[in-house]
C-alpha positions as a Markdown table, in Angstrom:
| # | Residue | x | y | z |
|---|---|---|---|---|
| 1 | Unk | -48.8 | 228.4 | 141.8 |
| 2 | Unk | -46.6 | 227.2 | 138.8 |
| 3 | Unk | -43.7 | 225.5 | 140.0 |
| 4 | Unk | -40.8 | 224.1 | 137.7 |
| 5 | Unk | -40.8 | 221.2 | 139.9 |
| 6 | Unk | -42.9 | 219.6 | 143.0 |
| 7 | Unk | -41.2 | 216.8 | 145.3 |
| 8 | Unk | -44.4 | 215.0 | 147.0 |
| 9 | Unk | -42.7 | 213.7 | 150.3 |
| 10 | Unk | -41.2 | 215.6 | 152.8 |
| 11 | Unk | -38.9 | 212.6 | 154.0 |
| 12 | Unk | -35.2 | 212.5 | 154.1 |
| 13 | Unk | -35.1 | 211.1 | 150.3 |
| 14 | Unk | -37.4 | 214.0 | 149.2 |
| 15 | Unk | -35.7 | 216.4 | 151.1 |
| 16 | Unk | -32.6 | 215.4 | 149.6 |
| 17 | Unk | -33.5 | 215.4 | 146.6 |
| 18 | Unk | -35.3 | 218.7 | 146.3 |
| 19 | Unk | -31.7 | 219.9 | 147.8 |
| 20 | Unk | -29.6 | 218.6 | 144.9 |
| 21 | Unk | -31.9 | 219.9 | 142.8 |
| 22 | Unk | -31.4 | 223.2 | 144.1 |
| 23 | Unk | -28.0 | 223.1 | 144.7 |
| 24 | Unk | -27.2 | 222.4 | 140.9 |
| 25 | Unk | -29.9 | 224.8 | 139.3 |
| 26 | Unk | -31.0 | 227.4 | 142.4 |
| 27 | Unk | -33.1 | 229.6 | 139.9 |
| 28 | Unk | -35.5 | 226.5 | 139.7 |
| 29 | Unk | -38.6 | 226.8 | 141.2 |
| 30 | Unk | -38.7 | 224.3 | 143.6 |
| 31 | Unk | -41.7 | 223.0 | 145.9 |
| 32 | Unk | -41.7 | 220.5 | 148.7 |
| 33 | Unk | -45.6 | 218.8 | 149.7 |
| 34 | Unk | -45.8 | 217.2 | 152.9 |
| 35 | Unk | -48.9 | 215.8 | 154.2 |
| 36 | Unk | -47.9 | 216.0 | 157.8 |
| 37 | Unk | -47.1 | 219.2 | 160.2 |
| 38 | Unk | -43.3 | 218.7 | 160.0 |
| 39 | Unk | -40.6 | 216.6 | 158.2 |
| 40 | Unk | -39.6 | 213.1 | 158.9 |
| 41 | Unk | -42.4 | 211.8 | 160.1 |
| 42 | Unk | -42.5 | 208.1 | 159.1 |
| 43 | Unk | -39.8 | 206.0 | 157.9 |
| 44 | Unk | -37.1 | 208.5 | 158.9 |
| 45 | Unk | -38.1 | 209.7 | 162.2 |
| 46 | Unk | -38.7 | 205.7 | 163.3 |
| 47 | Unk | -35.7 | 204.3 | 162.0 |
| 48 | Unk | -32.8 | 203.3 | 164.1 |
| 49 | Unk | -30.4 | 205.7 | 163.2 |
| 50 | Unk | -28.0 | 203.3 | 161.8 |
| 51 | Unk | -25.0 | 204.7 | 159.2 |
| 52 | Unk | -25.1 | 201.7 | 157.1 |
| 53 | Unk | -21.6 | 200.6 | 155.2 |
| 54 | Unk | -22.9 | 198.8 | 152.2 |
| 55 | Unk | -22.4 | 195.3 | 153.1 |
| 56 | Unk | -25.5 | 193.7 | 152.8 |
| 57 | Unk | -26.3 | 194.8 | 148.9 |
| 58 | Unk | -25.9 | 193.1 | 145.5 |
| 59 | Unk | -22.5 | 194.4 | 144.0 |
| 60 | Unk | -23.6 | 196.9 | 141.3 |
| 61 | Unk | -27.2 | 197.1 | 142.3 |
| 62 | Unk | -28.7 | 200.6 | 143.3 |
| 63 | Unk | -28.7 | 200.0 | 147.1 |
| 64 | Unk | -25.0 | 199.1 | 146.8 |
| 65 | Unk | -23.6 | 201.7 | 144.6 |
| 66 | Unk | -26.3 | 204.7 | 146.0 |
| 67 | Unk | -25.4 | 203.4 | 149.8 |
| 68 | Unk | -21.7 | 203.7 | 149.6 |
| 69 | Unk | -21.6 | 206.8 | 148.0 |
| 70 | Unk | -24.4 | 208.1 | 150.2 |
| 71 | Unk | -22.5 | 207.1 | 152.8 |
| 72 | Unk | -19.6 | 209.4 | 152.0 |
| 73 | Unk | -22.1 | 211.9 | 151.3 |
| 74 | Unk | -23.7 | 212.0 | 154.5 |
| 75 | Unk | -20.5 | 212.2 | 156.7 |
| 76 | Unk | -19.1 | 214.9 | 154.8 |
| 77 | Unk | -22.4 | 216.9 | 155.2 |
| 78 | Unk | -22.5 | 216.1 | 158.9 |
| 79 | Unk | -19.4 | 217.1 | 159.4 |
| 80 | Unk | -20.0 | 220.2 | 157.6 |
| 81 | Unk | -23.0 | 221.0 | 158.8 |
| 82 | Unk | -21.9 | 219.9 | 162.6 |
| 83 | Unk | -24.6 | 217.7 | 163.0 |
| 84 | Unk | -23.3 | 214.6 | 165.6 |
| 85 | Unk | -22.6 | 211.3 | 164.5 |
| 86 | Unk | -20.4 | 208.5 | 165.3 |
| 87 | Unk | -18.4 | 205.8 | 163.6 |
| 88 | Unk | -18.8 | 203.1 | 166.0 |
| 89 | Unk | -18.3 | 199.9 | 163.8 |
| 90 | Unk | -20.1 | 196.9 | 164.5 |
| 91 | Unk | -19.8 | 192.9 | 164.7 |
| 92 | Unk | -22.1 | 190.8 | 162.7 |
| 93 | Unk | -22.0 | 187.3 | 164.4 |
| 94 | Unk | -22.8 | 183.5 | 163.3 |
| 95 | Unk | -24.5 | 182.1 | 166.1 |
| 96 | Unk | -24.4 | 178.6 | 165.3 |
| 97 | Unk | -22.4 | 176.2 | 163.0 |
| 98 | Unk | -25.2 | 176.5 | 160.1 |
| 99 | Unk | -24.2 | 180.4 | 159.6 |
| 100 | Unk | -20.6 | 180.1 | 159.1 |
| 101 | Unk | -21.2 | 179.6 | 154.8 |
| 102 | Unk | -23.7 | 182.9 | 155.2 |
| 103 | Unk | -21.4 | 184.9 | 157.0 |
| 104 | Unk | -18.5 | 184.1 | 154.4 |
| 105 | Unk | -20.8 | 185.1 | 151.5 |
| 106 | Unk | -21.6 | 188.6 | 153.4 |
| 107 | Unk | -17.6 | 188.9 | 154.0 |
| 108 | Unk | -16.9 | 188.3 | 150.2 |
| 109 | Unk | -20.0 | 190.5 | 149.5 |
| 110 | Unk | -18.5 | 193.4 | 151.4 |
| 111 | Unk | -15.7 | 193.3 | 150.0 |
| 112 | Unk | -16.9 | 193.2 | 146.6 |
| 113 | Unk | -18.2 | 196.2 | 147.1 |
| 114 | Unk | -15.0 | 197.9 | 148.2 |
| 115 | Unk | -15.3 | 198.0 | 152.5 |
| 116 | Unk | -11.9 | 198.8 | 154.0 |
| 117 | Unk | -10.9 | 197.1 | 157.0 |
| 118 | Unk | -13.5 | 194.4 | 156.7 |
| 119 | Unk | -12.6 | 191.1 | 158.9 |
| 120 | Unk | -13.6 | 188.1 | 159.9 |
| 121 | Unk | -12.9 | 187.3 | 163.9 |
| 122 | Unk | -13.2 | 184.3 | 165.7 |
| 123 | Unk | -15.6 | 184.2 | 168.4 |
| 124 | Unk | -13.1 | 185.5 | 171.3 |
| 125 | Unk | -12.1 | 188.4 | 169.2 |
| 126 | Unk | -15.7 | 189.3 | 169.0 |
| 127 | Unk | -15.8 | 189.3 | 173.1 |
| 128 | Unk | -12.9 | 191.7 | 172.6 |
| 129 | Unk | -15.3 | 194.4 | 170.8 |
| 130 | Unk | -18.9 | 193.1 | 172.6 |
| 131 | Unk | -17.9 | 191.2 | 175.6 |
| 132 | Unk | -21.4 | 189.6 | 176.5 |
| 133 | Unk | -21.7 | 188.0 | 172.8 |
| 134 | Unk | -22.1 | 184.6 | 172.2 |
| 135 | Unk | -21.0 | 183.5 | 168.8 |
| 136 | Unk | -19.3 | 180.5 | 166.7 |
| 137 | Unk | -17.6 | 183.5 | 164.3 |
| 138 | Unk | -17.8 | 186.8 | 163.5 |
| 139 | Unk | -17.4 | 189.9 | 161.2 |
| 140 | Unk | -16.0 | 193.5 | 162.1 |
| 141 | Unk | -17.4 | 196.5 | 159.7 |
| 142 | Unk | -15.6 | 199.0 | 161.1 |
| 143 | Unk | -17.6 | 201.7 | 158.7 |
| 144 | Unk | -20.7 | 201.4 | 160.7 |
| 145 | Unk | -22.0 | 204.6 | 162.1 |
| 146 | Unk | -24.9 | 206.5 | 164.1 |
| 147 | Unk | -26.5 | 209.9 | 163.3 |
| 148 | Unk | -30.3 | 211.0 | 164.0 |
| 149 | Unk | -31.8 | 211.1 | 160.8 |
| 150 | Unk | -34.5 | 213.6 | 162.1 |
| 151 | Unk | -31.9 | 216.2 | 162.4 |
| 152 | Unk | -30.3 | 215.4 | 159.3 |
| 153 | Unk | -33.7 | 216.0 | 157.3 |
| 154 | Unk | -34.6 | 219.0 | 159.8 |
| 155 | Unk | -30.9 | 220.4 | 158.0 |
| 156 | Unk | -31.6 | 219.2 | 154.7 |
| 157 | Unk | -35.0 | 221.4 | 155.4 |
| 158 | Unk | -33.4 | 224.5 | 156.5 |
| 159 | Unk | -31.0 | 224.8 | 153.5 |
| 160 | Unk | -33.8 | 223.9 | 151.1 |
| 161 | Unk | -35.1 | 227.1 | 152.3 |
| 162 | Unk | -31.8 | 229.3 | 152.3 |
| 163 | Unk | -31.9 | 228.0 | 148.7 |
| 164 | Unk | -35.3 | 229.9 | 147.7 |
| 165 | Unk | -37.3 | 226.4 | 147.9 |
| 166 | Unk | -40.8 | 226.5 | 149.3 |
| 167 | Unk | -42.0 | 223.6 | 152.0 |
| 168 | Unk | -45.7 | 223.3 | 152.3 |
| 169 | Unk | -47.1 | 221.3 | 155.3 |
| 170 | Unk | -50.4 | 219.7 | 156.0 |
| 171 | Unk | -50.7 | 219.6 | 151.9 |
| 172 | Unk | -51.7 | 216.0 | 151.3 |
| 173 | Unk | -52.0 | 215.2 | 147.6 |
| 174 | Unk | -55.3 | 213.8 | 146.2 |
| 175 | Unk | -54.4 | 214.0 | 142.4 |
| 176 | Unk | -52.1 | 214.5 | 139.5 |
| 177 | Unk | -53.2 | 215.2 | 135.9 |
| 178 | Unk | -50.7 | 215.2 | 133.1 |
| 179 | Unk | -51.0 | 217.6 | 130.7 |
| 180 | Unk | -49.1 | 219.1 | 127.6 |
| 181 | Unk | -46.6 | 220.5 | 128.8 |
| 182 | Unk | -47.7 | 221.2 | 132.8 |
| 183 | Unk | -49.1 | 218.7 | 135.0 |
| 184 | Unk | -51.6 | 219.6 | 137.8 |
| 185 | Unk | -51.2 | 218.7 | 141.2 |
| 186 | Unk | -54.3 | 218.8 | 143.5 |
| 187 | Unk | -53.9 | 219.0 | 147.2 |
| 188 | Unk | -56.7 | 218.9 | 149.8 |
| 189 | Unk | -56.3 | 222.6 | 149.9 |
| 190 | Unk | -54.4 | 224.0 | 146.9 |
| 191 | Unk | -53.9 | 223.1 | 143.1 |
| 192 | Unk | -50.1 | 223.6 | 141.5 |
| 193 | Unk | -48.7 | 223.9 | 138.4 |
| 194 | Unk | -45.6 | 222.1 | 137.3 |
| 195 | Unk | -43.0 | 220.8 | 134.7 |
| 196 | Unk | -42.2 | 218.0 | 136.7 |
| 197 | Unk | -43.5 | 215.9 | 139.3 |
| 198 | Unk | -41.1 | 213.9 | 141.7 |
| 199 | Unk | -42.8 | 211.3 | 143.8 |
| 200 | Unk | -41.1 | 210.5 | 147.3 |
| 201 | Unk | -44.2 | 209.1 | 149.1 |
| 202 | Unk | -42.8 | 206.7 | 150.9 |
| 203 | Unk | -45.5 | 204.6 | 152.4 |
| 204 | Unk | -47.7 | 205.8 | 149.8 |
| 205 | Unk | -45.6 | 205.9 | 146.9 |
| 206 | Unk | -47.4 | 203.5 | 144.9 |
| 207 | Unk | -50.9 | 205.3 | 145.5 |
| 208 | Unk | -49.2 | 208.6 | 144.4 |
| 209 | Unk | -47.7 | 207.0 | 141.4 |
| 210 | Unk | -51.1 | 205.3 | 140.0 |
| 211 | Unk | -52.5 | 209.0 | 140.5 |
| 212 | Unk | -50.7 | 210.1 | 137.0 |
| 213 | Unk | -50.6 | 206.5 | 135.3 |
| 214 | Unk | -53.7 | 205.2 | 133.1 |
| 215 | Unk | -52.5 | 201.3 | 133.7 |
| 216 | Unk | -52.6 | 199.6 | 136.7 |
| 217 | Unk | -49.0 | 199.7 | 138.5 |
| 218 | Unk | -47.2 | 196.0 | 139.0 |
| 219 | Unk | -45.8 | 196.7 | 142.6 |
| 220 | Unk | -47.7 | 197.8 | 145.6 |
| 221 | Unk | -46.6 | 198.8 | 148.8 |
| 222 | Unk | -46.8 | 196.1 | 151.8 |
| 223 | Unk | -46.0 | 198.1 | 155.2 |
| 224 | Unk | -44.2 | 195.9 | 157.7 |
| 225 | Unk | -44.1 | 197.1 | 161.4 |
| 226 | Unk | -40.7 | 197.0 | 163.1 |
| 227 | Unk | -41.2 | 197.0 | 166.9 |
| 228 | Unk | -38.4 | 197.8 | 169.4 |
| 229 | Unk | -37.4 | 197.3 | 172.7 |
| 230 | Unk | -35.6 | 199.6 | 175.1 |
| 231 | Unk | -32.9 | 198.2 | 177.2 |
| 232 | Unk | -33.0 | 199.4 | 180.6 |
| 233 | Unk | -30.0 | 201.8 | 181.9 |
| 234 | Unk | -28.7 | 199.7 | 184.4 |
| 235 | Unk | -28.1 | 196.8 | 181.6 |
| 236 | Unk | -26.5 | 198.8 | 179.1 |
| 237 | Unk | -23.2 | 197.4 | 179.9 |
| 238 | Unk | -24.3 | 194.6 | 177.8 |
| 239 | Unk | -24.2 | 196.6 | 174.8 |
| 240 | Unk | -20.9 | 198.7 | 173.8 |
| 241 | Unk | -21.9 | 199.4 | 170.0 |
| 242 | Unk | -24.1 | 197.6 | 167.2 |
| 243 | Unk | -24.7 | 193.9 | 166.9 |
| 244 | Unk | -26.2 | 192.0 | 164.3 |
| 245 | Unk | -26.5 | 188.8 | 163.8 |
| 246 | Unk | -26.1 | 187.1 | 160.0 |
| 247 | Unk | -29.8 | 187.9 | 158.0 |
| 248 | Unk | -31.8 | 185.4 | 156.3 |
| 249 | Unk | -30.7 | 185.4 | 152.7 |
| 250 | Unk | -34.5 | 184.9 | 151.6 |
| 251 | Unk | -36.2 | 188.0 | 153.6 |
| 252 | Unk | -35.0 | 191.6 | 153.1 |
| 253 | Unk | -34.7 | 192.3 | 156.9 |
| 254 | Unk | -31.9 | 191.9 | 158.9 |
| 255 | Unk | -32.9 | 190.0 | 161.9 |
| 256 | Unk | -33.6 | 191.6 | 165.6 |
| 257 | Unk | -30.1 | 193.1 | 166.5 |
| 258 | Unk | -28.6 | 195.6 | 169.0 |
| 259 | Unk | -27.9 | 199.1 | 168.1 |
| 260 | Unk | -26.7 | 202.2 | 170.6 |
| 261 | Unk | -28.9 | 205.3 | 169.4 |
| 262 | Unk | -27.2 | 208.8 | 168.8 |
| 263 | Unk | -29.6 | 210.6 | 171.1 |
| 264 | Unk | -29.0 | 207.8 | 173.9 |
| 265 | Unk | -29.8 | 204.5 | 175.0 |
| 266 | Unk | -30.1 | 201.3 | 173.7 |
| 267 | Unk | -32.6 | 199.5 | 170.9 |
| 268 | Unk | -33.4 | 195.9 | 170.8 |
| 269 | Unk | -35.1 | 194.5 | 167.5 |
| 270 | Unk | -36.9 | 194.9 | 165.6 |
| 271 | Unk | -39.2 | 192.3 | 164.1 |
| 272 | Unk | -40.6 | 192.1 | 160.9 |
| 273 | Unk | -44.7 | 191.9 | 160.8 |
| 274 | Unk | -47.0 | 192.6 | 158.7 |
| 275 | Unk | -49.0 | 196.1 | 159.7 |
| 276 | Unk | -52.6 | 196.2 | 159.2 |
| 277 | Unk | -52.5 | 200.1 | 158.1 |
| 278 | Unk | -49.7 | 201.7 | 156.1 |
| 279 | Unk | -48.9 | 204.1 | 159.2 |
| 280 | Unk | -49.7 | 201.2 | 161.7 |
| 281 | Unk | -47.5 | 202.1 | 164.4 |
| 282 | Unk | -49.6 | 200.0 | 166.8 |
| 283 | Unk | -50.1 | 196.3 | 167.1 |
| 284 | Unk | -54.2 | 197.1 | 166.6 |
| 285 | Unk | -53.8 | 200.1 | 164.3 |
| 286 | Unk | -56.2 | 198.9 | 161.4 |
| 287 | Unk | -57.4 | 200.4 | 158.6 |
| 288 | Unk | -59.6 | 197.5 | 156.7 |
| 289 | Unk | -59.4 | 199.2 | 153.1 |
| 290 | Unk | -55.5 | 198.9 | 153.4 |
| 291 | Unk | -55.5 | 195.6 | 155.1 |
| 292 | Unk | -57.9 | 194.4 | 152.3 |
| 293 | Unk | -55.8 | 196.0 | 149.9 |
| 294 | Unk | -52.7 | 194.3 | 151.1 |
| 295 | Unk | -54.6 | 190.9 | 151.7 |
| 296 | Unk | -55.8 | 190.8 | 148.0 |
| 297 | Unk | -52.5 | 191.9 | 146.4 |
| 298 | Unk | -51.6 | 189.0 | 144.3 |
| 299 | Unk | -48.0 | 189.1 | 145.2 |
| 300 | Unk | -48.6 | 189.5 | 148.9 |
| 301 | Unk | -50.5 | 186.1 | 148.7 |
| 302 | Unk | -47.7 | 184.6 | 147.2 |
| 303 | Unk | -45.3 | 186.0 | 149.6 |
| 304 | Unk | -47.2 | 184.8 | 152.5 |
| 305 | Unk | -47.5 | 181.2 | 150.9 |
| 306 | Unk | -44.0 | 181.0 | 150.5 |
| 307 | Unk | -42.7 | 182.5 | 154.2 |
| 308 | Unk | -46.0 | 181.9 | 156.2 |
| 309 | Unk | -43.9 | 180.1 | 159.0 |
| 310 | Unk | -41.1 | 182.9 | 159.1 |
| 311 | Unk | -44.3 | 185.1 | 159.2 |
| 312 | Unk | -46.1 | 183.4 | 162.0 |
| 313 | Unk | -42.9 | 183.6 | 164.2 |
| 314 | Unk | -42.3 | 187.3 | 163.5 |
| 315 | Unk | -45.9 | 187.5 | 165.0 |
| 316 | Unk | -45.5 | 185.6 | 167.8 |
| 317 | Unk | -42.4 | 187.7 | 168.7 |
| 318 | Unk | -44.7 | 190.8 | 168.5 |
| 319 | Unk | -47.2 | 189.5 | 171.0 |
| 320 | Unk | -45.0 | 187.3 | 173.0 |
| 321 | Unk | -42.1 | 189.3 | 175.2 |
| 322 | Unk | -40.4 | 186.0 | 176.4 |
| 323 | Unk | -40.0 | 184.9 | 172.6 |
| 324 | Unk | -38.6 | 188.4 | 171.6 |
| 325 | Unk | -36.2 | 188.0 | 174.4 |
| 326 | Unk | -35.3 | 184.6 | 173.0 |
| 327 | Unk | -34.6 | 185.5 | 170.1 |
| 328 | Unk | -32.0 | 188.2 | 171.6 |
| 329 | Unk | -30.3 | 185.6 | 173.9 |
| 330 | Unk | -29.0 | 184.1 | 170.8 |
| 331 | Unk | -26.6 | 187.5 | 170.5 |
| 332 | Unk | -26.4 | 188.1 | 174.0 |
| 333 | Unk | -27.3 | 185.0 | 176.3 |
| 334 | Unk | -27.7 | 187.3 | 179.7 |
| 335 | Unk | -30.4 | 189.5 | 178.3 |
| 336 | Unk | -33.2 | 188.9 | 180.5 |
| 337 | Unk | -37.4 | 189.9 | 179.7 |
| 338 | Unk | -37.0 | 192.3 | 182.5 |
| 339 | Unk | -34.3 | 193.9 | 181.2 |
| 340 | Unk | -36.3 | 195.1 | 178.2 |
| 341 | Unk | -38.9 | 198.2 | 178.2 |
| 342 | Unk | -41.1 | 198.4 | 175.1 |
| 343 | Unk | -39.8 | 201.0 | 172.9 |
| 344 | Unk | -41.4 | 202.6 | 169.7 |
| 345 | Unk | -42.0 | 201.2 | 166.0 |
| 346 | Unk | -41.2 | 202.0 | 162.6 |
| 347 | Unk | -43.0 | 200.7 | 159.6 |
| 348 | Unk | -40.9 | 200.2 | 156.1 |
| 349 | Unk | -42.8 | 200.3 | 153.1 |
| 350 | Unk | -41.6 | 197.3 | 151.2 |
| 351 | Unk | -42.8 | 197.5 | 147.5 |
| 352 | Unk | -44.1 | 194.0 | 146.5 |
| 353 | Unk | -44.5 | 193.2 | 142.3 |
| 354 | Unk | -47.6 | 190.9 | 141.2 |
| 355 | Unk | -45.4 | 187.8 | 140.8 |
| 356 | Unk | -44.5 | 187.9 | 144.6 |
| 357 | Unk | -41.1 | 189.5 | 144.6 |
| 358 | Unk | -40.1 | 191.5 | 147.4 |
| 359 | Unk | -38.3 | 194.5 | 145.4 |
| 360 | Unk | -34.8 | 194.1 | 147.0 |
| 361 | Unk | -33.3 | 197.1 | 145.4 |
| 362 | Unk | -34.3 | 201.0 | 145.2 |
| 363 | Unk | -36.8 | 201.3 | 142.3 |
| 364 | Unk | -37.0 | 204.3 | 140.2 |
| 365 | Unk | -39.7 | 204.5 | 137.5 |
| 366 | Unk | -39.8 | 207.3 | 135.2 |
| 367 | Unk | -41.8 | 209.0 | 132.6 |
| 368 | Unk | -41.5 | 212.4 | 130.9 |
| 369 | Unk | -43.9 | 214.3 | 133.1 |
| 370 | Unk | -43.2 | 212.1 | 136.6 |
| 371 | Unk | -40.2 | 210.5 | 138.1 |
| 372 | Unk | -41.8 | 207.9 | 140.8 |
| 373 | Unk | -39.5 | 206.6 | 143.8 |
| 374 | Unk | -41.3 | 203.4 | 144.3 |
| 375 | Unk | -39.0 | 201.4 | 146.6 |
| 376 | Unk | -36.7 | 203.2 | 149.1 |
| 377 | Unk | -36.5 | 201.3 | 151.9 |
| 378 | Unk | -33.3 | 201.1 | 154.1 |
| 379 | Unk | -30.6 | 201.7 | 153.5 |
| 380 | Unk | -32.4 | 204.9 | 151.9 |
| 381 | Unk | -31.6 | 207.2 | 154.9 |
| 382 | Unk | -27.7 | 206.7 | 154.6 |
| 383 | Unk | -28.2 | 206.6 | 150.5 |
| 384 | Unk | -30.2 | 210.1 | 150.7 |
| 385 | Unk | -27.8 | 212.4 | 149.2 |
| 386 | Unk | -26.9 | 210.3 | 146.5 |
| 387 | Unk | -30.0 | 209.0 | 145.6 |
| 388 | Unk | -31.6 | 212.6 | 145.5 |
| 389 | Unk | -28.2 | 213.3 | 143.5 |
| 390 | Unk | -29.3 | 210.5 | 141.4 |
| 391 | Unk | -33.0 | 211.3 | 140.8 |
| 392 | Unk | -31.7 | 215.5 | 140.6 |
| 393 | Unk | -29.8 | 214.3 | 137.6 |
| 394 | Unk | -32.4 | 212.6 | 135.7 |
| 395 | Unk | -34.9 | 215.3 | 136.8 |
| 396 | Unk | -32.3 | 218.1 | 135.1 |
| 397 | Unk | -32.0 | 216.6 | 131.8 |
| 398 | Unk | -35.7 | 217.9 | 131.3 |
| 399 | Unk | -34.1 | 221.9 | 132.1 |
């Protein structure tokens, strides 16, 4: 059961990382361990399927550099592997005068990140793209697209197997012991030896990281559930492609928006509410131990104190369809409560440090035996091949 590299996590980042390693060093023995029975079961399989352009992220950050490189790598991969995708473009709109400066800041950031064809547009021009949107000003982002990331992940897995990598499902990791030359990875079913562990555990990445560290790590994953509604088919005409608000610059979420889906239909959302368990996709999904760990984390307590008003608003929208509709009506006044059918939900693994910082950038921490990807929320799916390349380069220095 000896391996060169074990990747923990069969989401899109774990699969892309293993794939990039095997592409460069096919002779290495690579094993992916996934606790579920299939790939992309959590963050990857429950997101809105947007191919992000790299608009929002601080220039020079890991998010900005990996999103823009990953965007091009993803498009090339989809074309080569004949995976359906569409470059739709999107509008980002300011719905009141106070948002104009924020929209302008976003435009400047997009230019700094090298987005081509980005342009500010008038309220009337917004209507040429999205006739039912009301705004004071907007921005056209031509690069944005849509894809089904579950399909992308399944293709990564297929290619991995063709390169001789192993994917073992139903293998929840319960312990990691670092040795002098080999580490031992223990699952509920087996024990493995490996030269290097790469932790892509998503919602449990902090727990997996802690298994191999003597001292407590400084971050904890706080799960935020994003709930969606679907728009009734007879009202699909209200949305042509993708419509986004100007995001709150203090909060690492993009606000409720409209997204045309690759697999059909239109989604409206998500909100962002604290999930009461890490894989809590329904309002009443509760894990008392995990909720206690969240509520007693000093960093979360500081976040809650700072953003309690925003948090209460998000929670209210979660339980009130009328309030959710009102938020959507800021973008499209014609949308009615009766037009919305309850959709699914995703849970975002948001790392929060002890000081109360919601990590805005990807976070990758390494030592000689383990590489931990501790924060990889959106745009990680768009960026997956680039993150995989980044992590594979870190890994292959050891071989």
